[in-house]
C-alpha positions in Angstrom: 92.6 141.4 95.6 90.0 143.6 98.1 87.6 142.6 100.0 85.0 143.4 97.6 86.2 142.1 94.5 86.8 138.9 96.4 83.5 138.5 97.5 82.3 139.4 94.2 84.8 136.8 92.6 83.8 134.1 94.9 80.1 134.9 94.0 80.4 134.2 90.1 82.6 131.0 90.5 79.2 130.0 92.4 76.9 130.8 90.1 78.6 128.8 87.4 78.9 125.5 89.6 75.6 125.9 91.0 73.7 122.7 90.5 69.6 122.0 90.6 68.4 118.9 93.3 65.4 117.8 94.7 65.1 118.4 98.3 63.2 115.6 99.6 60.0 116.0 101.3 59.3 112.3 103.0 55.7 111.3 104.4 54.1 107.8 105.7 52.8 106.0 103.6 52.3 103.3 101.0 54.3 104.5 96.8 52.5 103.3 94.3 52.0 99.3 93.7 51.0 100.0 89.7 54.1 101.8 88.7 57.5 102.6 90.2 57.7 105.9 91.9 60.3 107.3 94.8 60.1 105.7 98.1 61.9 104.8 100.9 61.3 101.4 102.2 58.4 99.1 102.1 58.0 97.2 98.7 60.4 97.5 95.9 59.9 97.6 91.8 62.7 94.6 90.8 63.2 93.3 87.7 60.9 90.5 86.8 62.4 87.0 87.4 65.0 88.3 90.0 65.1 87.0 93.0 65.2 89.5 96.1 68.5 90.7 96.5 71.2 88.8 99.1 74.8 90.2 101.0 77.4 89.2 99.0 79.3 89.2 102.5 76.6 86.8 104.9 74.2 85.7 102.6 70.8 87.2 104.2 68.4 89.1 102.1 68.9 92.8 102.4 66.8 95.7 103.9 64.9 97.9 100.8 66.2 101.4 101.6 64.0 103.5 98.6 63.8 103.9 95.0 64.1 107.2 93.3 62.4 107.8 89.8 65.5 110.1 88.3 63.6 111.9 85.0 61.6 114.9 85.8 63.4 116.5 88.7 65.9 119.1 86.4 69.3 117.4 87.9 72.0 115.5 87.1 70.9 112.2 85.7 73.1 109.6 84.7 73.1 108.5 80.9 68.9 107.8 80.3 68.2 105.8 83.2 65.2 106.4 84.9 65.2 104.4 88.0 67.8 104.0 91.3 67.6 101.6 93.6 69.0 101.0 97.1 69.1 97.8 99.1 71.9 97.4 101.9 72.6 94.5 105.1 70.9 95.1 108.3 72.9 92.8 109.2 76.3 94.1 108.3 75.3 97.8 109.1 75.5 96.4 113.2 79.2 94.9 113.1 80.7 98.2 111.5 80.7 101.2 113.9 83.7 102.7 111.5 83.0 106.7 111.5 83.7 106.3 107.4 82.4 103.6 105.1 82.6 103.0 101.3 80.3 100.7 99.7 80.4 99.9 96.3 78.0 98.0 94.8 77.7 94.4 95.9 79.8 95.3 99.5 76.7 94.7 101.8 74.3 96.6 99.5 72.7 96.4 95.9 72.5 99.5 93.7 70.9 99.6 91.1 70.3 102.1 87.8 66.9 100.3 85.6 65.7 101.4 82.7 62.0 101.3 82.6 61.1 101.1 79.1 64.1 98.3 79.1 63.4 96.0 81.8 59.8 94.7 83.1 59.3 95.8 86.1 57.4 94.7 89.4 56.7 95.0 93.0 58.4 92.2 94.9 57.4 91.4 98.3 59.9 91.0 101.1 60.5 87.2 101.8 59.3 85.8 104.8 63.8 85.0 105.9 64.1 89.1 106.1 64.7 90.2 109.7 62.6 92.7 111.3 65.0 95.2 111.5 65.2 95.0 107.1 61.5 95.6 107.0 61.6 99.5 106.9 58.1 101.2 107.5 57.0 102.5 103.9 56.8 106.9 103.1 56.1 108.7 99.8 58.2 111.1 98.5 57.9 114.6 97.0 61.0 116.6 95.2 61.1 120.4 95.6 63.9 121.9 93.1 66.6 123.9 94.6 69.5 125.7 93.7 73.3 123.3 95.6 76.9 124.4 95.6 79.6 122.7 97.0 80.6 123.1 100.7 83.8 123.9 102.2 85.1 121.0 102.4 84.8 120.2 98.7 86.5 123.3 98.0 89.0 124.2 100.9 91.9 122.1 99.4 92.6 124.2 96.5 92.3 126.9 98.2 94.5 126.3 100.0 97.2 126.1 97.3 96.1 129.5 95.9 96.1 131.6 99.4 96.7 129.2 102.6 97.5 132.4 104.5 93.8 133.5 104.1 92.1 130.8 104.5 89.7 132.0 107.6 88.6 135.3 104.9 88.0 132.5 102.3 86.1 130.6 104.6 83.8 133.4 105.6 83.5 134.7 102.1 82.5 131.6 100.8 79.6 131.4 103.1 78.7 134.5 102.6 78.9 134.2 98.7 76.6 130.9 99.0 73.5 132.4 100.8 73.5 135.2 98.4 73.6 132.5 95.6 70.7 130.6 97.3 69.3 133.0 98.1 67.8 132.0 101.5 69.7 131.0 104.6 71.8 127.6 104.9 69.1 125.3 106.0 70.0 121.9 107.7 71.1 119.5 105.1 68.6 116.9 104.8 67.8 114.1 101.6 68.4 115.2 98.0 68.3 114.2 94.6 71.8 115.4 92.7 73.4 118.5 93.4 76.1 117.8 96.1 77.3 116.3 99.1 77.1 118.4 102.3 80.0 116.3 104.4 79.2 115.2 108.2 83.3 115.3 108.6 86.0 115.8 105.7 85.2 115.2 101.8 85.8 111.6 100.6 84.6 111.6 96.4 84.9 108.5 95.8 86.7 107.3 92.2 84.5 104.6 90.4 85.5 101.6 91.3 84.1 99.9 88.1 86.1 102.4 85.9 88.6 104.6 87.9 86.8 107.2 86.1 84.8 110.6 87.9 81.7 109.6 90.2 78.3 112.9 90.6 76.3 112.5 93.6 73.7 110.8 92.8 71.5 111.4 96.5 71.8 112.1 99.7 70.6 110.9 102.3 70.2 112.3 106.4 69.9 109.6 108.7 66.5 110.4 109.8 62.8 108.2 109.7 63.1 105.4 108.0 66.4 105.2 107.7 67.4 105.6 111.4 66.6 101.6 112.3 69.9 100.9 109.4 72.2 103.4 109.8 71.3 105.0 113.2 70.4 108.9 113.7 74.3 109.8 113.6 74.8 108.9 110.2 74.9 110.7 106.9 74.7 108.4 103.1 76.2 109.9 99.9 75.0 107.8 96.9 77.7 108.3 94.2 77.3 107.2 90.5 79.7 107.2 87.1 79.8 109.8 85.2 78.9 107.8 81.7 78.4 105.2 84.1 79.9 102.5 82.6 77.9 100.0 84.3 73.9 99.6 86.0 75.5 99.0 89.4 79.1 101.4 88.8 77.4 103.2 92.0 79.4 103.4 95.6 77.4 104.3 99.0 79.6 106.6 101.2 78.8 105.8 105.2 79.7 109.0 107.3 79.3 109.8 110.7 
């Protein structure tokens, strides 16, 4: 296959698998106290009658990282769930300096999908026992829909089986096809809802811990305000959800960096 034909084939393949995602823009300020909406830090909306989530490992109250509305954005949505809530243990993460950590819900975090029509929710104030490190400043969220395609790390192994002698050429071709399909220069990775993971290191796509099935990227978190106090500047988070999903907590958080 000549260079032009190869480039056309790569671009066609990317056009077939491109997905819509919401690039998340954050601005300081409390999110709504009258209805659940996307937001980071502050007070979460949580099922009425349920206590603030605690860490299964150390028993401390979890830090509330964010809640994300899943409806209306044009991205992949698990079943008919409307809201995803993410809590994380500020105490345990300080003891975990691994460059790669896979955390299903319950392993130092609480990850939950919610149906707004089936579960009465209310704004929940943090408990007084929550540490200062676990009290994140509130941020509002605005989403801008854009196309997204897989990064090189998620295709390199497959292409290496087809043409191991041409990896450098394929890598350059993939990047050119990516720019053509997205119709923009490659942006620095930022937090997003849906789309594909943009790995700091090697691809680390998980399987569902509940059913062993395929998972999809639900959200990507770039470690910046307000997440920096919990994860540090160098880490990035990837929230994966079971494709079915088989359970409201069939989610896994990958920390990398």
